C-alpha positions in Angstrom: 15.9 -10.3 5.4 12.5 -11.5 4.3 11.5 -12.0 7.9 12.5 -8.4 8.8 10.6 -7.0 5.8 7.5 -9.1 6.8 7.7 -7.8 10.4 8.1 -4.2 9.3 5.3 -4.4 6.7 3.0 -6.1 9.2 3.6 -3.5 11.8 3.2 -0.6 9.3 -0.1 -2.0 8.0 -1.5 -2.8 11.4 -0.4 0.3 13.3 -0.5 3.0 10.6 -2.5 1.5 7.8 0.1 2.9 5.4 3.6 2.3 4.3 3.6 -1.4 4.2 3.3 -1.6 0.5 6.3 0.7 0.0 8.4 -1.4 2.4 7.5 -4.5 0.4 8.1 -2.8 -3.0 11.4 -1.3 -1.9 12.6 -4.7 -0.7 11.4 -6.6 -3.9 12.6 -4.0 -6.4 15.8 -2.6 -4.9 17.1 -5.4 -2.7 15.8 -8.5 -4.6 16.0 -6.8 -8.0 12.6 -8.1 -9.0 10.5 -6.4 -11.8 8.7 -3.3 -10.6 5.3 -4.3 -12.0 5.4 -7.8 -10.5 6.6 -6.4 -7.2 3.6 -4.1 -7.1 1.2 -6.9 -7.9 2.8 -9.0 -5.2 2.5 -6.2 -2.7 -1.2 -5.7 -3.5 -1.8 -9.5 -3.0 0.0 -9.6 0.3 -1.6 -6.4 1.6 -5.0 -7.5 0.7 -4.8 -10.4 3.1 -3.2 -8.4 5.9 -5.6 -5.5 5.4 -8.6 -7.8 5.9 -7.2 -9.1 9.1 -6.4 -5.6 10.3 -9.9 -4.5 9.4 -11.4 -7.3 11.5 -9.5 -6.2 14.6 -10.2 -2.5 14.0 -13.9 -3.2 13.7 -13.9 -5.0 17.0 -12.3 -2.0 18.8 -13.3 1.2 16.8 -16.7 2.4 15.8 -16.7 2.7 12.0 -19.4 4.2 9.8 -20.1 1.3 7.5 -21.9 3.5 4.9 -18.9 5.7 4.4 -16.7 2.6 4.2 -18.9 1.1 1.4 -18.6 4.4 -0.6 -14.8 4.4 -0.3 -14.6 0.6 -1.1 -16.6 1.0 -4.3 -14.6 4.1 -5.4 -11.3 2.4 -4.6 -12.2 -0.8 -6.4 -13.3 1.1 -9.5 -10.3 3.3 -9.6 -8.0 0.5 -8.6 -8.9 -1.4 -11.8 -8.3 1.6 -13.9 -5.0 2.4 -12.2 -3.7 -1.2 -12.4 -4.4 -1.1 -16.2 -2.5 2.2 -16.4 0.4 1.0 -14.3 1.2 -1.8 -16.7 1.8 0.8 -19.4 4.1 3.0 -17.4 7.8 2.5 -17.5 9.2 1.1 -14.2 11.6 4.0 -13.8 8.7 6.5 -13.9 6.5 4.3 -11.8 9.1 4.3 -9.0 9.7 8.0 -9.4 5.9 8.8 -9.1 5.6 6.5 -6.1 8.6 8.2 -4.4 7.4 11.7 -5.0 3.9 10.8 -3.8 5.3 9.3 -0.6 7.5 12.3 0.0 4.7 14.7 -0.5 2.4 12.7 1.9 5.2 12.5 4.5 5.8 16.3 4.4 2.1 17.0 4.7 1.9 14.5 7.6 4.9 16.2 9.4 3.6 19.7 8.8 0.1 18.9 10.2 1.8 17.2 13.2 
């Protein structure tokens, strides 16, 4: 099962640059029954590595405006620190609910926009 999850998360991260974390978290929390907070931390650690590799390949094939990337990176890092501190204070049940609602809303928006 871990091999299938790894393949799915790698494909999602490389092809769509989204969804891989949710696949990993779903597997760790609901299938393996791991703690939600530890599962999210594990997901971030795994995706950090795969995202760097995906970035290298994207930069070789797609023109990217580095200045815009730097702004997004700085904002993401700052807010990521704040959010990770908040996450540790939120009950796992609500954390999963918030995550599910967010993914559902983003999916609906993606489908509507076509």
